[in-house]
GULUMMI-279851 format. One line per 5 residues: number of its first residue (from 1); their letters; for each residue x, y, z of N, C-alpha, C, O. Coordinates in steps of 0.1 Angstrom, whole numbers, plus 2048, in hexadecimal, padded with zeros to 3 digits. Layout:
N
NUM) a) X/Y/Z/X/Y/Z/X/Y/Z/X/Y/Z | ...
// end
This chain:
350
1) medki) 82D/7DD/717/82E/7EB/714/83C/7F0/712/845/7ED/71A | 83F/7F6/706/84C/7FA/703/851/806/70C/849/80F/710 | 85E/806/70F/864/811/717/864/81D/70E/867/81D/703 | 861/829/715/862/835/70D/870/839/70B/879/837/713 | 872/840/700/87F/846/6FD/87D/855/6FB/875/859/6F3
6) fvvgh) 884/85D/703/881/86B/703/88B/873/6FA/897/871/6FB | 885/87B/6F1/88D/883/6E8/88D/891/6EE/883/898/6EF | 899/896/6F1/89A/8A3/6F8/8A6/8AB/6F3/8B1/8A6/6F0 | 8A4/8B8/6F3/8AE/8C1/6EF/8B5/8C7/6FB/8B5/8C1/706 | 8BC/8D2/6F9/8C4/8D8/704/8BC/8E1/70D/8B1/8E4/70A
11) knpdt) 8C3/8E5/718/8BD/8EF/721/8BB/8FC/71A/8C2/8FF/710 | 8B2/905/720/8AF/912/719/8AD/910/70A/8B3/916/702 | 8A3/907/707/8A1/903/6F9/89D/90F/6F0/895/917/6F3 | 8A3/90E/6E4/89E/917/6D9/895/910/6D0/891/904/6D3 | 891/916/6C5/887/910/6BC/88C/903/6B6/884/8F9/6B5
16) dsica) 898/903/6B1/89D/8F7/6AA/89E/8EB/6B4/89D/8E0/6B0 | 8A1/8EE/6C1/8A2/8E3/6CA/894/8DD/6CD/893/8D1/6CE | 88A/8E5/6CF/87D/8E0/6D1/877/8D9/6C5/872/8CE/6C6 | 879/8DF/6B9/874/8D9/6AD/87B/8CC/6A9/875/8C3/6A4 | 888/8CC/6AD/890/8BF/6AA/88B/8B4/6B3/889/8A9/6AE
21) aisya) 887/8B7/6BF/882/8AC/6C8/874/8A7/6C3/872/89B/6C3 | 86C/8B1/6BF/85E/8AD/6BA/85F/8A5/6AD/859/89A/6AC | 867/8AA/6A4/868/8A4/696/86F/896/697/86B/88D/690 | 87A/895/69F/881/889/69F/879/87E/6A6/879/872/6A3 | 872/881/6B1/869/878/6B8/85E/873/6AE/85B/867/6AE
26) ylknq) 858/87C/6A6/84E/879/69D/854/86F/692/84E/865/68F | 860/872/68D/866/86A/683/869/85C/688/866/852/681 | 86E/85B/693/871/84E/699/865/845/69B/864/839/699 | 85A/84C/6A0/84D/845/6A2/848/840/695/842/835/694 | 849/848/68A/844/844/67D/84C/839/677/846/830/671
31) iektd) 859/839/678/861/82F/673/85F/821/67A/85E/817/673 | 85E/822/687/85D/815/68F/84E/812/692/84C/807/698 | 845/81A/68D/837/818/690/834/815/69E/82F/80B/6A2 | 837/81F/6A6/836/81E/6B5/833/82C/6BA/832/836/6B2 | 831/82D/6C7/82F/83A/6CD/838/83C/6D9/836/844/6E2
36) ryqar) 843/834/6D9/84C/834/6E5/855/840/6E5/85B/843/6F0 | 857/847/6DA/860/853/6DA/858/85F/6DE/84E/862/6D8 | 85D/866/6E9/855/871/6EE/85E/87D/6EF/869/87D/6F4 | 859/888/6E8/861/895/6E8/860/89B/6F6/855/89B/6FD | 86B/8A1/6FB/86C/8A8/707/874/8B5/706/87B/8B6/6FC
41) ragqi) 872/8BE/70F/87A/8CA/70F/882/8CB/71C/87C/8C7/727 | 88E/8D2/71C/896/8D3/728/895/8E1/72E/89D/8E4/737 | 88B/8E9/72A/88A/8F6/72F/87D/8FD/72A/876/8F7/722 | 87B/909/72E/870/911/729/872/916/71B/87D/919/717 | 867/915/713/868/91A/705/868/929/704/861/92F/70D
46) neete) 86E/92F/6FA/86E/93D/6F8/862/941/6F0/85B/939/6EB | 861/94E/6EE/856/954/6E6/856/94F/6D8/84B/94C/6D2 | 862/94F/6D2/863/94B/6C4/85E/93C/6C2/856/939/6B9 | 862/934/6CB/85E/926/6CA/84F/924/6CD/849/91C/6C6 | 84A/92C/6D6/83C/92C/6D9/834/930/6CD/829/92A/6CA
51) fvlky) 839/93A/6C5/832/93F/6B9/832/934/6AF/828/931/6A8 | 83E/92D/6AD/83F/923/6A3/836/917/6A6/82F/912/69D | 836/913/6B2/82D/907/6B6/81E/90B/6B4/817/902/6AF | 81B/917/6B8/80D/91B/6B6/809/91C/6A7/7FE/918/6A3 | 812/921/69F/810/922/691/80D/915/68A/804/913/682
56) fgkea) 815/90B/68E/813/8FD/688/80A/8F4/690/808/8E8/68D | 804/8FA/69B/7FA/8F2/6A2/800/8E6/6AA/7FA/8DC/6AB | 80C/8E9/6B0/812/8DE/6B8/813/8E2/6C6/816/8EE/6CA | 811/8D8/6CF/813/8DA/6DD/822/8DA/6E1/82A/8D2/6DB | 826/8E1/6EA/834/8E1/6EF/836/8D4/6F6/82E/8CE/6FD
61) plymp) 842/8CE/6F4/845/8C1/6FB/845/8C3/70A/846/8CE/70F | 842/8B8/711/842/8B9/720/850/8BC/725/85A/8B9/720 | 850/8C3/731/85C/8C8/737/863/8BC/73E/85C/8B5/746 | 86F/8BA/73C/877/8AF/742/885/8B4/745/88E/8B2/73E | 886/8BA/751/893/8BF/755/89D/8B5/75A/8A9/8B8/75C
66) nvgtq) 899/8A9/75D/8A1/89F/764/89E/891/75F/892/88D/75E | 8A8/88A/75B/8A6/87C/756/8AC/872/75F/8AF/867/75B | 8AD/876/76C/8B2/86D/776/8A8/861/778/89C/863/774 | 8AD/857/77E/8A4/84B/781/89A/84E/78C/89E/853/796 | 88E/84B/78A/883/84E/793/87D/841/798/87F/836/793
71) vkdlt) 874/843/7A3/86D/837/7A8/865/830/79E/865/824/79E | 85F/837/795/857/831/78A/860/829/780/85A/821/778 | 86D/82A/781/876/822/779/87A/815/77F/881/80D/77A | 875/813/78B/878/807/793/86D/7FC/790/862/800/78B | 86F/7F0/794/865/7E6/794/85E/7E8/7A2/864/7E5/7AC
76) iddve) 851/7EC/7A1/84A/7EF/7AE/842/7E3/7B1/83A/7DE/7A9 | 843/7DD/7BD/83C/7D1/7C1/82D/7D4/7C2/829/7DD/7C8 | 826/7CB/7BC/817/7CC/7BC/812/7C6/7C9/80D/7BA/7C9 | 812/7CD/7D4/80D/7C9/7E1/7FF/7CF/7E3/7FE/7DB/7E4 | 7F5/7C7/7E3/7E8/7CC/7E5/7E6/7D2/7F3/7E9/7CC/7FD
81) gapdd) 7E0/7DE/7F3/7DD/7E4/800/7D1/7DE/806/7C9/7D8/800 | 7CF/7E1/813/7C4/7DB/81B/7BC/7E6/821/7C1/7F1/824 | 7AE/7E5/822/7A6/7EF/829/7A9/7EE/838/7AF/7E5/83D | 7A6/7F9/83F/7A9/7FA/84D/7A1/7F1/857/7A4/7F0/862 | 797/7EB/851/78E/7E3/85A/792/7D4/858/78B/7CB/85E
86) vtirl) 79C/7D1/850/7A0/7C3/84F/7A6/7BE/85D/7AC/7C6/864 | 7A4/7B2/860/7A9/7AD/86D/7B8/7AA/86D/7BE/7A9/863 | 7BE/7AA/879/7CC/7A7/87B/7CF/799/875/7DA/797/86F | 7C6/790/877/7C8/782/872/7C9/782/863/7D2/77C/85E | 7C0/789/85C/7C0/789/84E/7CD/790/848/7D3/78C/83E
91) awdym) 7D0/79B/84F/7DC/7A3/84B/7E9/79B/84C/7F1/79A/843 | 7EA/793/857/7F5/78B/85A/7F6/780/84F/801/77D/84A | 7EB/779/84D/7EA/76E/843/7EF/773/835/7F6/76D/82E | 7EA/77F/831/7ED/785/824/7FC/788/823/803/785/819 | 801/78E/82E/810/791/82E/818/785/82E/822/784/827
96) sesgi) 814/77A/835/81C/76E/835/81C/767/828/826/763/823 | 810/766/821/80E/760/814/816/768/809/81B/762/800 | 816/775/80B/81C/77D/800/82B/77F/803/832/785/7FA | 830/77B/80E/83E/77D/811/842/78B/813/84D/78F/810 | 839/793/819/83C/7A2/81B/83C/7A4/82A/836/79D/832
101) salpi) 842/7AF/82E/843/7B2/83D/83C/7BF/840/83B/7C3/84C | 836/7C6/836/82E/7D2/838/822/7D2/82F/823/7CE/823 | 817/7D7/834/80B/7D8/82D/805/7E6/82D/802/7EB/838 | 803/7EC/821/7FC/7F9/821/7ED/7F8/824/7E7/7EF/81F | 7E8/801/82C/7DA/802/82F/7D4/80E/828/7D9/819/829
106) mkedg) 7CA/80B/820/7C4/814/817/7B7/81A/81B/7AF/814/822 | 7B5/827/817/7A7/82D/817/7A0/828/80B/7A5/823/802 | 793/82B/80B/78A/827/800/78E/82E/7F3/78C/828/7E8 | 794/83A/7F4/798/841/7E7/7A5/83D/7E2/7AA/843/7D8 | 7AC/833/7E8/7B9/82E/7E3/7C5/835/7E9/7D0/832/7E5
111) tlegm) 7C2/83F/7F2/7CE/845/7F8/7D2/83D/805/7CB/835/80A | 7DE/840/809/7E4/839/814/7DF/83E/822/7DF/84A/824 | 7DA/835/82A/7D5/838/838/7E0/835/842/7E1/83C/84C | 7E8/82A/840/7F2/826/84A/7F9/81A/845/7F7/815/83A | 802/815/84E/809/809/84B/809/800/857/809/804/862
116) itdtd) 809/7F3/855/80B/7E9/85F/816/7DF/85B/816/7DB/850 | 81F/7DC/865/82A/7D3/862/829/7C6/86A/821/7C6/874 | 830/7BC/866/830/7B0/86E/835/7B2/87C/832/7AC/886 | 83E/7BC/87E/843/7C0/88B/838/7C6/894/837/7C3/8A0 | 830/7CE/88E/824/7D4/895/81B/7C9/89B/817/7C9/8A6
121) itryf) 819/7BF/892/810/7B4/896/816/7AB/8A1/80F/7A8/8AB | 823/7A7/89F/829/79F/8A9/82B/7A6/8B7/829/7A0/8C1 | 82E/7B3/8B6/82F/7BB/8C2/821/7BB/8CA/820/7BB/8D6 | 817/7BD/8C2/809/7BD/8C8/806/7B0/8CF/801/7B0/8DA | 809/7A5/8C9/806/798/8D0/80F/795/8DC/80B/78F/8E5
126) mdays) 81B/79A/8DB/824/798/8E7/820/7A1/8F2/822/79E/8FE | 81A/7AD/8EF/817/7B6/8FA/808/7B7/8FD/803/7C0/904 | 800/7AE/8F7/7F1/7AF/8F8/7EC/7A9/906/7E9/79E/907 | 7ED/7B2/910/7E8/7AE/91D/7DA/7B4/920/7D4/7B0/92A | 7D6/7BE/919/7C9/7C5/91C/7BD/7BC/918/7BD/7B6/90D
131) ktims) 7B4/7BB/921/7A7/7B3/91E/79D/7BB/917/793/7B6/912 | 7A0/7C8/915/796/7D1/90F/79A/7D5/901/794/7DD/8FB | 7A5/7D0/8FC/7AB/7D5/8EF/7A1/7D2/8E4/7A1/7DA/8DA | 799/7C8/8E4/790/7C5/8D9/784/7CE/8D9/780/7D2/8CE | 780/7D2/8E5/775/7DC/8E5/77A/7EA/8E1/773/7F2/8DB
136) eartk) 787/7ED/8E6/78D/7FA/8E2/78E/7FB/8D3/78D/806/8CD | 791/7F0/8CC/792/7F0/8BE/785/7EF/8B7/785/7EF/8AA | 77A/7EE/8BE/76D/7ED/8B8/76C/7E1/8AE/76A/7E3/8A2 | 76F/7D5/8B3/770/7C9/8AA/763/7C4/8A6/75A/7C4/8AF | 761/7C1/89A/754/7BD/895/752/7AE/898/75B/7A6/898
141) yldia) 746/7AA/89C/743/79D/8A0/745/793/895/74A/788/897 | 742/797/889/744/78E/87D/753/78B/87C/757/780/879 | 75C/795/87E/76A/793/87E/76F/789/889/778/781/886 | 769/78B/894/76C/781/89F/769/773/89B/771/76A/89D | 75D/771/896/758/764/892/761/75E/887/765/752/888
146) eting) 765/766/87D/76D/761/872/77B/75D/877/781/754/873 | 780/765/881/78E/763/886/78F/755/88D/799/74F/88D | 784/751/894/784/745/89B/77C/73A/894/778/730/89A | 77A/73C/887/773/732/87F/765/72F/885/761/723/885 | 75F/739/889/752/738/88F/746/73E/887/748/742/87C
151) evvvg) 73B/740/88E/72F/746/887/727/74E/892/726/74A/89D | 722/759/88E/719/761/896/70B/75B/894/705/75C/88A | 706/755/89F/6F9/74F/89E/6EE/757/8A4/6E2/754/8A2 | 6F1/760/8AD/6E7/769/8B3/6ED/777/8B3/6F9/779/8B7 | 6E6/781/8AE/6EA/78F/8AE/6EF/793/8A0/6EF/78B/897
156) dpeah) 6F3/7A0/89F/6F7/7A6/892/706/7A4/890/70E/7A9/897 | 70A/79C/886/718/79A/883/720/7A7/880/72C/7A7/882 | 719/7B1/87B/720/7BD/877/721/7C7/883/728/7D1/881 | 71B/7C4/88E/71D/7CC/89A/72B/7CB/89F/732/7C2/89C | 72F/7D5/8A8/73C/7D5/8AD/73D/7D3/8BC/733/7D7/8C3
161) feegr) 747/7CC/8C1/74A/7CB/8CF/750/7D8/8D3/75C/7DA/8D0 | 749/7E0/8DB/74D/7EE/8DD/751/7F1/8EC/756/7FB/8EF | 74D/7E8/8F5/74F/7EA/903/751/7DD/90B/74A/7D3/907 | 75A/7DD/915/75B/7D1/91D/768/7C9/91A/770/7CD/912 | 76A/7BE/921/776/7B6/921/773/7A9/919/768/7A5/917
166) vivga) 77E/7A3/916/77D/795/911/782/78C/91C/78E/78D/920 | 77A/783/920/77E/77A/92B/77A/76B/928/771/769/920 | 780/762/92F/77D/754/92D/774/750/939/779/751/945 | 768/74B/937/760/746/942/763/738/946/75C/72F/943 | 76E/737/94E/772/72A/952/76D/725/95F/76E/71A/963
171) aspeh) 767/72F/967/762/72B/974/754/725/973/74E/725/969 | 750/720/97F/742/71B/97F/738/727/97F/73C/732/983 | 72C/724/97B/722/72F/979/720/738/986/71E/744/985 | 720/732/992/71E/739/99E/729/744/9A1/726/74D/9A9 | 734/742/99A/73F/74C/99C/73F/757/991/748/760/992
176) fqhyi) 737/755/987/738/75F/97C/735/76D/980/73B/777/97B | 72C/76F/98A/728/77D/98E/734/784/994/734/791/994 | 73E/77D/998/74A/784/99E/754/789/994/75C/792/997 | 753/784/987/75D/789/97E/757/78C/970/75F/793/968 | 74B/789/96D/745/78D/960/73E/79B/963/736/79C/96C
181) kpkdl) 742/7A4/95A/73C/7B2/95B/733/7B4/94F/735/7AE/944 | 729/7BD/950/721/7C0/945/72A/7C5/939/733/7CC/93B | 726/7C1/92D/72D/7C5/921/739/7BC/91D/73F/7BE/913 | 73C/7B2/926/748/7AA/923/744/7A0/918/739/79D/915 | 74F/79C/911/74E/790/907/754/784/90E/75F/785/913
186) vilad) 74C/77A/910/750/76E/918/752/762/90F/749/75F/907 | 75D/75C/910/760/74F/909/75C/743/912/761/742/91D | 754/73B/90D/74E/730/916/74F/722/90F/750/721/903 | 74E/718/918/74D/70B/913/73E/708/90F/735/711/912 | 73C/6FC/90A/72E/6F9/905/726/6F4/911/722/6E8/912
191) radtq) 722/6FD/91A/71A/6FA/926/70F/704/926/712/710/928 | 703/700/926/6F7/709/926/6F7/712/932/6F3/71D/932 | 6FA/70C/93E/6F9/713/94B/702/71F/94B/6FF/72A/950 | 70F/71D/947/718/728/947/715/733/93C/716/73F/93E | 70F/72E/931/70B/737/927/700/740/92B/700/74C/929
196) ltaie) 6F6/73A/932/6EA/742/937/6EF/74C/942/6EA/757/943 | 6F8/747/94B/6FD/750/955/704/75C/950/702/767/955 | 70C/75A/946/714/765/93F/70A/76F/93A/70C/77B/93B | 6FF/76A/933/6F5/773/92D/6EE/77B/939/6EC/787/937 | 6EB/774/944/6E4/77A/94F/6ED/785/955/6E8/78F/95A
201) egata) 6FA/783/955/703/78D/95B/706/799/952/70D/7A2/956 | 700/799/946/701/7A4/93D/70C/7A4/933/710/7AE/92D | 711/798/930/71B/797/925/715/79C/918/70A/799/914 | 71D/7A4/911/719/7A9/904/71A/79F/8F9/713/7A0/8EF | 723/795/8FB/725/78A/8F1/72B/77E/8F8/732/780/902
206) ivicl) 727/772/8F3/72D/766/8F8/732/75E/8EC/72C/75E/8E1 | 73E/758/8EE/743/74F/8E4/742/741/8EA/749/73E/8F4 | 73B/738/8E3/739/72A/8E8/742/721/8E0/741/720/8D4 | 74B/71A/8E7/755/712/8E1/751/703/8DF/748/6FF/8E6 | 758/6FD/8D6/756/6EF/8D4/748/6EB/8D0/743/6E0/8D3
211) tgevk) 741/6F4/8C8/734/6F1/8C4/730/6FA/8B8/736/704/8B6 | 726/6F5/8B1/720/6FE/8A6/712/700/8A9/70B/707/8A2 | 70D/6FA/8B4/6FF/6FB/8B8/6FD/703/8C5/706/704/8CD | 6F2/70A/8C6/6EE/711/8D2/6E0/70C/8D7/6D7/70B/8CF | 6E0/709/8E3/6D3/704/8E9/6C8/70E/8E8/6CB/71A/8E9
216) kivrm) 6BC/70A/8E6/6B1/713/8E4/6AF/71D/8EF/6AD/729/8ED | 6B1/718/8FB/6AF/721/907/6BA/72C/907/6B7/737/90C | 6C6/728/903/6D1/732/903/6CE/73C/8F8/6D1/748/8FA | 6CA/738/8EC/6C7/740/8E1/6BC/74B/8E5/6BD/756/8E2 | 6B2/746/8EB/6A7/74F/8EF/6AB/759/8F9/6A7/765/8F9
221) aaqaa) 6B3/755/903/6B8/75E/90D/6C1/768/907/6C1/774/90B | 6CA/764/8FE/6D3/76E/8F7/6CB/778/8EF/6CE/784/8EF | 6C1/773/8E8/6B9/77C/8E0/6B1/786/8E8/6B1/792/8E5 | 6AC/782/8F4/6A5/78B/8FD/6AE/795/903/6AA/7A1/905 | 6BB/791/906/6C4/79A/90C/6CC/7A2/903/6D3/7AC/907
226) gtvvi) 6CB/79F/8F6/6D3/7A6/8EC/6E2/7A2/8EC/6EB/7AA/8E8 | 6E4/796/8F0/6F2/790/8F1/6F6/78A/8E3/6EE/781/8DE | 701/78D/8DE/706/787/8D2/70C/779/8D6/713/778/8E0 | 709/76F/8CE/70E/761/8D0/716/75D/8C4/711/75D/8B9 | 722/758/8C6/72B/753/8BC/72E/745/8C0/732/742/8CB
231) ttkfd) 72D/73C/8B6/731/72E/8B9/73E/72A/8B1/740/730/8A6 | 746/721/8B6/752/71D/8AF/755/70E/8B3/751/70A/8BE | 75C/707/8AA/760/6FA/8AD/76D/6FA/8B5/772/6EF/8BA | 774/705/8B6/780/706/8BD/77E/705/8CD/773/708/8D1 | 788/700/8D4/787/700/8E3/78A/70E/8E8/78E/717/8E1
236) tytva) 788/70F/8F5/789/71D/8FC/798/722/8FB/79A/72E/8F9 | 7A2/719/8FC/7B0/71D/8FB/7B3/723/8EE/7B9/72E/8ED | 7AE/71C/8E3/7B1/721/8D6/7AA/72E/8D3/7B0/737/8CD | 79E/72F/8D7/796/73C/8D5/79D/747/8DD/79E/752/8D7 | 7A1/745/8E9/7A7/74F/8F1/7B5/754/8EA/7B8/75F/8EB
241) rlinq) 7BB/74B/8E4/7C8/74E/8DD/7C6/755/8D0/7CE/75E/8CD | 7BB/752/8C9/7B9/758/8BC/7B0/765/8BC/7B1/76D/8B3 | 7A8/767/8C6/79D/771/8C5/7A3/77F/8C3/79C/787/8BC | 7AE/782/8C9/7B4/790/8C7/7B8/793/8B9/7BA/79F/8B6 | 7B9/789/8B1/7BD/78B/8A3/7B2/790/89B/7B3/793/88F
246) aipvk) 7A6/792/8A1/79A/797/899/79A/7A6/899/791/7AC/892 | 7A2/7AD/8A0/7A2/7BB/8A0/7A6/7C1/893/7AE/7BB/88C | 7A0/7CD/88F/7A4/7D2/882/7B2/7D9/882/7B6/7DD/88C | 7B8/7D9/876/7C6/7DE/876/7C7/7EC/879/7D2/7F1/87D | 7BC/7F4/877/7BD/802/87A/7C0/805/889/7C5/810/88C
251) hlmqk) 7BE/7FB/891/7C1/7FD/8A0/7D0/7FC/8A2/7D5/801/8AC | 7D8/7F5/899/7E6/7F3/89B/7EF/7FB/891/7FB/7FD/893 | 7E9/7FF/886/7F1/804/87B/7F8/811/87E/7F3/818/887 | 803/813/878/80A/820/879/803/82B/870/801/829/864 | 7FF/835/877/7F9/840/86F/802/84C/86E/802/853/863
256) egvvs) 80B/84F/878/814/85A/877/822/855/873/826/84A/877 | 829/85E/86C/836/85B/868/838/850/85E/843/84A/85C | 82D/84D/856/82E/843/84B/836/84A/840/831/854/83B | 841/844/83B/849/84A/831/845/843/824/845/837/822 | 841/84B/81A/83E/846/80D/845/84E/802/84A/858/805
261) fkedd) 846/848/7F6/84D/84F/7EB/843/851/7E0/838/84A/7DE | 846/85B/7D7/83E/85D/7CB/844/857/7BF/851/855/7BF | 83D/854/7B5/842/84E/7A9/84D/857/7A2/856/852/79C | 84B/864/7A4/854/86E/79E/861/871/7A6/869/878/7A2 | 862/86B/7B2/86E/86D/7BB/87A/867/7B4/879/85D/7AE
266) flddi) 885/86E/7B6/892/869/7B0/899/860/7B9/898/862/7C5 | 8A0/856/7B4/8A6/84C/7BC/8B1/852/7C5/8B3/84D/7D0 | 8B8/85C/7C0/8C2/863/7C8/8BC/867/7D6/8C3/867/7E0 | 8AF/86C/7D5/8A9/871/7E1/8A4/866/7EA/8A5/866/7F6 | 89E/85B/7E4/898/851/7ED/8A3/848/7F3/8A1/842/7FD
271) retms) 8AE/847/7EC/8B9/83F/7F2/8BD/844/7FF/8C0/83C/809 | 8BE/851/800/8C2/857/80D/8B8/854/818/8BC/851/823 | 8AB/855/815/8A0/852/81E/8A1/844/823/8A0/841/82E | 8A3/83B/819/8A3/82C/81C/8AF/829/825/8AE/821/82E | 8BA/82F/823/8C6/82C/82A/8C5/831/839/8CB/82B/842
276) klrrp) 8BD/83C/83B/8BB/841/848/8B1/838/850/8B3/835/85C | 8A6/835/84A/89B/82E/851/89D/81F/851/899/818/85B | 8A2/819/847/8A5/80B/846/898/802/848/898/7F8/850 | 88D/807/843/881/7FF/844/880/7F5/838/886/7F7/82E | 879/7EA/83A/879/7E0/82F/872/7E4/822/876/7E0/818
281) sypvm) 868/7ED/823/861/7F1/817/859/7FE/819/857/802/825 | 856/804/80E/84F/811/80F/844/812/804/846/80C/7F9 | 839/818/807/82E/819/7FD/832/824/7F3/839/82E/7F6 | 82D/822/7E7/82F/82B/7DC/822/831/7D8/818/82A/7D6 | 821/83E/7D6/815/845/7D2/816/84C/7C4/821/850/7C1
286) nnrgq) 80B/84D/7BD/80C/854/7B0/809/863/7B2/808/867/7BE | 809/86A/7A8/807/879/7A9/7FA/87D/7AF/7F8/888/7B3 | 7F0/874/7AF/7E3/877/7B5/7E2/873/7C4/7D8/874/7CA | 7EE/86E/7C9/7EE/86A/7D7/7E9/85C/7D9/7E6/858/7E5 | 7E6/854/7CF/7E1/847/7D0/7EC/83D/7D1/7F6/83E/7CA
291) yvgmi) 7EA/832/7D8/7F4/828/7DA/7F5/81F/7CE/7EB/81C/7C7 | 802/81C/7CA/804/814/7BE/80C/807/7C1/80C/7FE/7B9 | 813/807/7CC/81B/7FB/7CF/826/7FD/7D9/826/808/7E0 | 82F/7F4/7DB/839/7F5/7E5/847/7F3/7DF/849/7EC/7D5 | 851/7FA/7E5/85F/7F7/7E2/867/7F6/7EE/864/7FB/7F9
296) gsqnl) 873/7EF/7ED/87D/7EE/7F8/88A/7F0/7F1/88B/7F3/7E5 | 895/7EF/7F9/8A2/7F2/7F4/8A6/7E8/7E9/8AD/7EC/7E0 | 8A0/7DC/7E9/8A3/7D2/7DF/89D/7D7/7D1/8A3/7D3/7C7 | 893/7DF/7D1/88D/7E4/7C5/896/7ED/7BD/895/7EF/7B1 | 8A0/7F3/7C5/8A9/7FD/7BE/8B1/7F6/7B3/8B6/7FC/7AA
301) lsakk) 8B3/7E9/7B5/8BB/7E1/7AB/8B4/7DF/79E/8BA/7DC/794 | 8A7/7E2/79E/89F/7E0/792/89E/7ED/78A/896/7ED/780 | 8A5/7F7/78D/8A3/804/787/8A6/803/778/8B1/7FE/774 | 89D/809/770/8A0/80A/762/8A4/819/75E/89D/822/762 | 8AF/81A/757/8B3/827/752/8A9/82C/747/8A4/825/73F
306) khvil) 8A7/839/748/89F/83F/73D/8A7/83F/730/8B3/841/730 | 8A0/83D/725/8A7/83D/718/8A5/84B/712/89A/850/711 | 8B0/851/70D/8AF/85F/708/8B6/860/6FB/8C0/85A/6F8 | 8B0/868/6F2/8B6/86D/6E6/8B9/87C/6E7/8B0/884/6EA | 8C5/880/6E5/8C9/88E/6E6/8C8/894/6D8/8CE/88F/6CF
311) vdhte) 8C2/8A0/6D7/8C2/8A7/6CA/8C7/8B5/6CD/8C4/8BB/6D7 | 8CE/8BA/6C3/8D2/8C8/6C2/8DD/8CC/6CD/8DF/8D7/6D0 | 8E3/8C2/6D3/8EE/8C5/6DC/8F5/8B7/6E0/8EF/8AD/6DF | 902/8B9/6E4/909/8AD/6E9/911/8B1/6F5/91A/8A9/6F9 | 90F/8BD/6FB/916/8C2/706/90F/8BD/713/903/8C0/715
316) lsqav) 916/8B7/71C/910/8B3/729/90B/8BF/731/901/8BE/738 | 912/8CA/730/90E/8D6/737/901/8DC/732/8FA/8E3/739 | 8FD/8D8/726/8F0/8DD/720/8E5/8D3/722/8D9/8D6/71F | 8E8/8C7/726/8DE/8BD/726/8D5/8BD/733/8D9/8C4/73C | 8CB/8B5/732/8C2/8B4/73E/8CA/8AE/74A/8D4/8A8/748
321) dnleq) 8C5/8B1/756/8CC/8AD/762/8CC/89D/763/8C3/897/75E | 8D7/898/769/8D9/88A/76C/8D9/882/75F/8D5/876/75F | 8DF/888/754/8E0/880/748/8E8/874/749/8E6/86A/742 | 8F2/874/753/8FB/869/755/8F3/85D/75A/8F8/851/75A | 8E7/85F/760/8DF/853/764/8D6/84D/75A/8D0/843/75C
326) aeive) 8D6/854/74E/8CD/84F/743/8D6/847/739/8E2/848/739 | 8CF/840/730/8D6/839/725/8D3/841/718/8C8/842/713 | 8DE/847/713/8DD/84E/706/8DD/844/6FB/8E7/83D/6F9 | 8D3/844/6F3/8D2/83B/6E8/8D5/841/6DA/8D9/83A/6D1 | 8D3/84E/6D9/8D7/855/6CC/8DA/864/6CF/8D6/869/6D9
331) ivdhh) 8E3/86A/6C7/8E5/878/6C7/8E4/87D/6B9/8EA/878/6B0 | 8DC/888/6B8/8DA/88F/6AB/8DE/89D/6AD/8D7/8A4/6B4 | 8E9/8A2/6A7/8EE/8AF/6A9/8F5/8B5/69D/8FB/8AD/695 | 8F4/8C1/69B/8FB/8C7/68F/906/8D0/693/90C/8D8/68B | 90B/8CF/6A0/916/8D7/6A4/923/8D0/6A4/92B/8D2/69B
336) rvgtv) 925/8C7/6AE/931/8C0/6AF/930/8B4/6B9/926/8B4/6C0 | 939/8AC/6BA/939/8A1/6C4/93E/8A7/6D1/948/8AD/6D2 | 935/8A6/6DB/938/8AD/6E7/93D/8A4/6F2/944/89B/6F0 | 939/8A8/6FF/93F/8A1/70B/937/896/710/93A/890/71B | 92C/893/70A/923/888/70F/92A/87B/70E/930/877/703
341) etinp) 92B/873/718/930/865/718/926/85B/71A/91C/85D/722 | 927/84F/713/91E/845/715/925/837/717/931/836/713 | 91E/82E/71D/924/821/71F/923/818/713/92C/812/70F | 917/819/70C/914/811/700/916/81A/6F4/915/826/6F5 | 919/814/6E8/919/81B/6DC/90C/822/6D9/901/81C/6DC
346) vyfrg) 90C/82E/6D3/900/835/6D0/900/839/6C1/90B/83A/6BB | 8F4/83B/6BC/8F3/840/6AE/8F5/84F/6AF/8ED/856/6B6 | 8FE/854/6A7/901/862/6A7/900/868/699/905/862/68F | 8F8/872/697/8F7/879/68A/8F9/888/68C/8F2/88E/694 | 903/88D/684/906/89B/686/903/8A3/679/905/8AF/679
// end
């Protein structure tokens, strides 16, 4: 896609300034067989100009008071957002594979719900002492099974673990009644006696390690008691280490104080924010509030200057704001050579 070139007149535009922008943009598009030249205006049109445009059936150019570099002029990283029910395990894997340190969490309508960073996840695992965190997060049994490479063999995989603790059933069956409570999720070895005892003590779910099979008597007992049964080939240590990674990211994500930028924000403004916060990356939203990608301080180096053709003036004081940030490619004026300075040679016609 070709970069647009904006044809714009002076501030407080009169009729010849507006008409010059419209006609010269049209001429350039016809000559080059393109539509990259876009007429713009640097102020409100007056009644005379409005009459002329209406008489000839022309729309007024779009208002463009500032040609400074904006977020939309940067290379915006295409980082796919994740839904809030994705697991910590999957979020971490995606961030690691993509080489990113922050992941936007999206609502179904494409708007931003929150952010999760690699720091949030590592802090969670370093501080994860609570045995009830998985039930507090309403973790889905299917997500638990997938996180430990297992399978839900009894019960509804889409149901949630909503109450109780996660414990390892390492003791002998006769001691289970002393520490298994109703609604607990119990991680067990492949022993039918311990599995049956956990079910009898009211466990809401059991994870059976080192197997893919469940004995018939255990399956029948679980079905009768409404106990969810998950099997895995992992051992109890591995399961205990991995199982907390099944919680959804919405339980850890940042919801308050998430800083995002809009595509129309100017770089002068976002630089100040970035220098204060010093975060690795920030989400970018379009005018409809929908997420479009991520930027960080390194993206500022990719900024593209807007290309501008000035018509009917050459005075910097009359030009659109932040003209010094744009690249002037042509000047068409019938007055005189003014105060505008450029780095590169430009085509000038007076």
